[in-house]
N, C-alpha and C positions, 0 to 999 in steps of 0.2 A: 399183734397178729391172735384173732381167737381160733378156734379149731372150726368155726363153722365157716371161717375162710377159705379151708380147703385148698391153699395154693400149692404146697408141698407137702408131700409124705413125713411123717403119719399127722394126719388130721386133727388128733390129737397134741401134736405137739411138732408143728412142723420145721425141717432141719434148715430149713429157708425162707426168708420175708423177701415178697415184692419187689421189684428197684424200683427207682434208683436206688443206687449205690456209692458213698461220697467217699472218695479215696483222698484220706487226707495224709499231708508231707512222707510219699511213696519214695524210697528210697532203691533206684534202680543202676543196675549197673550191665551196659550193653558195649558188648563186639561186635564190630560189622568183619564179615570175615568174606573172601574170594572162597566157594567152592565147586565141584565139581558138576556142572550145568544139566548132565546129562542124569544121573545119577538123582539129583536134584526134582526134577519134572516128572521121573518116574514114582518121585514117593506123593506125588502132587492127588488131589480127587479127581477124576472125569471130569473135561468140559474146563479144568482149569490152566491156563498157558502163563509158563513160567517168564518175567520178562530181567531176568537178571541174573546174574550167578552170586550177588551177595545175598548175602543171610547175617540176621540181629542174633546173636546169643545173645543171650539175658539170663541173669537173677537176680531177684529184687526182694526187697523187705518190707514188707505191708503193714505200718502200725497200727492203722486206723483204716479200717476198708467200710466202713459203715457197719449198716447190720450184721454184717460179713464179721468182722474182730478182724484181728491181729493175724497175718498169714505169711509166708513166704510165700514163693511160688518161681520158677526158670523156663525157660524152652527155647523154641526156634522159631524164625520167623522171617518167609521169603513173601519177593515180591512177584505179585501176579496178575493174572486180568481174567476177567470173566467174561464174554460176551463187554459188553461197552463198561464195564467197571473194572479201575487199576486200584491194588492197596495191597494189604498183607495179608498173608495166610498163615495163623499158627499153624504150622505142621507137628513141633510138639510140645506138649504144658505140661508142668507137673508140680502139685501144688500141695500144702502141709496138712489142710484142713478138710474136712467130708465135706463142710456146705459151700466149702469157694470150688471147691472140682463137682459138686454137685449140681449149683447153679449155673456156673459157666457150660458144661456141659449138656442139663436140661433147656433151660432159657437160649443160648446163640453158638452152641454148637462146637464150642471150644474143647479138644482131647483132650480133658484133662485126666489125670493120674497121682493118684497120692503117691508122694516125696515124701525126703527129706533135705534140706536145706540147713547149710554150713555157711555164715555171714562174721567176716572180722573186718573193721575198719582200725585202723592204724596211721595216723597223722594224713600222706598223701597217696597212701597205697589202701585199695579195698582187695581181699579176698574172698570169693565165694564159691562151693560146690555144690553140688546136684547129684544125689543116689536115691535109687529108686529098689528096694527092698534088700539093699546091702549091696548093689550093683555102682559102681560111678559113670556118672551119664556125662556132668558136663564138670569143668572147672573153669575159672578165668579170673587171673590175677592182674588188677587194674592199677599200673603208674600213674600220677598227673604230670600232663604235659603239654600246655596251653601252648607248644609250636606246632602242635600236632594239624597238620592240614589233613582234610577229608571230603567228602558229600555224602552226608547223614542220607540212607535211602529212606523213600518217601513207601511208608508201611500203614497208613491209614489210608480208608477206612477199611475193617477186617474184613474178610471174604471167607466164609467158614462155612463145611458141612452139616448139616444137622441130620442124625440117623437116630432112631428107632425103633427095632426090632419087632412087628406084632408075639403075640404070644401064641396064636398056633402055629407060630413059626412059616406062615405060608409066604410073607412080604413083610416090607416094612412098615410101621403105620407112620414114621414123618422120614421122608428124604427132600431136603430141602436147602436151598442155597440162602444163606444170612448174610446181609453186609449191615453191619456194625460200628456206628462211629462214636469217638468219645466227647464226650461235651465238657464245657468249664472245664479246660484245662490250664493251668499256673503253675509256671515253671518259678519255684522259689534259687535254684541254681542248676548249671549245666557246667561241670567239668568234663575238659578234654583233656585226652592222655591214649596212654597205648599198654596193652594186654597180650598174654598169654595166654592162649587158650586150649582148652583139651574137651572133645569130642570120646566119649567110649560109649558100649553098647553091650547088646546082646540078642537073641529072636524076638523079644516079647518090644526093646526098645531098642532098634538100630542104627542108631546116631552116628554111630563109629562106619558108617557110611558114605556120611559125608565129611572127605577131605577137606580141611584147610588147608587151604593153595595160599591163601596170603589175610593177613589181620591189618587192612587198612587204617581201620581207626580205633576209639573206645571212648564210651559217656561213662560219666557218673551223674545221674540224674536229679535232684528231690522237685518233687510235684505235686500236685493237685490234681484229681480230676472226678467227673461221675460217669457211672457205667449208667445207661439205662438202658431200655428196651429199644429192637432192633428193629429193620423193614427184612420179608421176606422177598426175596425176588424171584426164587421158582419151588 
């Protein structure tokens, strides 16, 4: 990208390039959990309706995110409805690099913050944890168990709210609902299992308010996808 393109700041050395971003062989650990539906609904943006008390708690290792390079991330996804559309809303999300954070927030409205992720694979076990500013937020301990039976929640397309405040403080320059669909998904492996999940938090990251009532199942996924531009619904 040349500095005349002006796609992201600074123009002389843009933080991130234009999509699409091709993700190759990302490794994703997901735990599907029941939680307090009333508390979850209170956390959703205005106009979003919760459709299930099931959430996905995930941590992901990305060795190749195209021009975004390698990074790790984690978060929580809820099943929602907005008008006629149903999908998944990323409620909390944390990444380890600034370009992934900025692109996610500025293009699609993902609520990304900078965090730290630890990831360990050993045999049929995967352990992953996420912290922000030294405070533990998410921990997942996965054990392979192909006998695990559960219905995986539908969490696509993504439905997000993209907001940018105005410089004069009077209003929002941008306040839109975004529908984002992942393309060209290729699954290399999908391993079912069981998981232990821990959510912690504090005032800035209140994940601890979502009580884990039951972990219905877990998955360790290795796959590809392409992250492209999205649709503005409102």
